[in-house]
C-alpha positions as CSV (number, residue, x, y, z in Angstrom):
1,X,-15.3,54.7,7.4
2,X,-11.6,54.3,7.7
3,X,-9.0,56.9,6.4
4,X,-5.2,56.4,5.6
5,X,-3.1,58.7,3.9
6,X,-5.9,60.6,2.3
7,X,-7.6,57.2,0.9
8,X,-10.9,56.1,2.3
9,X,-12.2,52.6,2.7
10,X,-15.2,51.3,4.5
11,X,-16.0,47.8,6.0
12,X,-19.6,47.0,6.7
13,X,-21.1,43.8,8.5
14,X,-24.2,42.5,7.3
15,X,-25.6,39.6,9.4
16,X,-28.1,37.0,7.7
17,X,-29.4,33.8,8.5
18,X,-26.7,31.8,6.8
19,X,-23.8,34.0,8.2
20,X,-22.3,37.4,7.8
21,X,-21.6,39.3,4.7
22,X,-18.9,41.8,4.9
23,X,-19.0,44.7,2.5
24,X,-15.6,46.3,1.4
25,X,-15.8,49.7,-0.2
26,X,-12.9,51.8,-1.7
27,X,-9.2,51.4,-1.6
28,X,-7.8,48.6,0.6
29,X,-4.4,48.3,1.8
30,X,-2.4,46.5,4.4
31,X,-3.3,49.2,7.0
32,X,-7.0,47.9,6.8
33,X,-6.4,44.2,7.3
34,X,-6.3,44.5,11.2
35,X,-9.8,45.9,11.0
36,X,-11.0,43.5,8.4
37,X,-9.7,40.6,10.5
38,X,-11.3,42.0,13.5
39,X,-14.6,42.2,11.6
40,X,-14.4,38.6,10.7
41,X,-13.6,37.4,14.0
42,X,-16.3,39.5,15.8
43,X,-19.0,38.1,13.3
44,X,-18.6,34.7,13.8
45,X,-19.3,32.8,10.5
46,X,-18.5,35.1,7.7
47,X,-19.5,33.5,4.4
48,X,-19.1,36.1,1.9
49,X,-16.7,39.3,1.4
50,X,-18.8,41.5,-1.0
51,X,-16.0,43.3,-3.0
52,X,-18.0,45.0,-6.3
53,X,-17.2,48.4,-4.8
54,X,-13.3,47.7,-4.1
55,X,-11.5,50.0,-6.5
56,X,-7.9,49.1,-5.4
57,X,-5.8,46.7,-3.4
58,X,-2.3,46.0,-2.6
59,X,-0.2,42.6,-2.3
60,X,-0.8,42.1,1.2
61,X,-4.7,42.4,0.6
62,X,-4.2,40.1,-2.1
63,X,-2.6,37.5,0.1
64,X,-5.2,37.9,2.6
65,X,-7.9,37.3,0.2
66,X,-6.3,34.0,-0.7
67,X,-6.3,33.0,2.9
68,X,-9.9,33.8,3.3
69,X,-10.7,31.7,0.2
70,X,-8.8,28.8,1.8
71,X,-11.0,29.2,5.0
72,X,-14.2,28.8,2.8
73,X,-14.9,32.5,2.7
74,X,-16.5,33.5,-0.7
75,X,-15.3,36.5,-2.7
76,X,-18.3,37.8,-4.2
77,X,-18.1,40.7,-6.9
78,X,-14.3,40.5,-7.0
79,X,-13.0,42.5,-10.1
80,X,-11.2,40.8,-12.8
81,X,-7.8,42.5,-11.9
82,X,-8.1,41.3,-8.4
83,X,-8.9,37.8,-9.4
84,X,-5.9,37.7,-11.9
85,X,-3.7,39.1,-9.2
86,X,-4.7,36.3,-6.8
87,X,-4.1,33.6,-9.5
88,X,-0.6,35.0,-10.3
89,X,0.1,35.0,-6.3
90,X,-1.2,31.6,-5.8
91,X,1.1,30.5,-8.7
92,X,3.9,32.1,-7.3
93,X,3.5,30.6,-4.0
94,X,3.4,27.2,-5.6
C-alpha cells in the first residue's frame, strides 16, 4: 500500500499464463507513477491495468495511461470520467 499526503493507493501485480495484470486501487497521482512504472518493468509482459477500483487520477496519470495504451496495455474497468479525460488529452496532443 502506498500513502501520499494522506491519500492511499495500492498497486498489485497478478501473474497469469497470458501475462501480468496490474490492479490499481484508490487515488493515483504523479507520485505513484514511479512505482507503477517499476511494477510494469518488473513483471515483464503486462497485458492489463485493472482500474475498476481507481477513484481519482491526475493529469500525469492520464498521460501515462495514454502511453500504456499505445504500448498495447489494456485499461480494464476504466471509469467513464477517466476515459473521457484520456480522449480530451489525446485530442489536445493532436
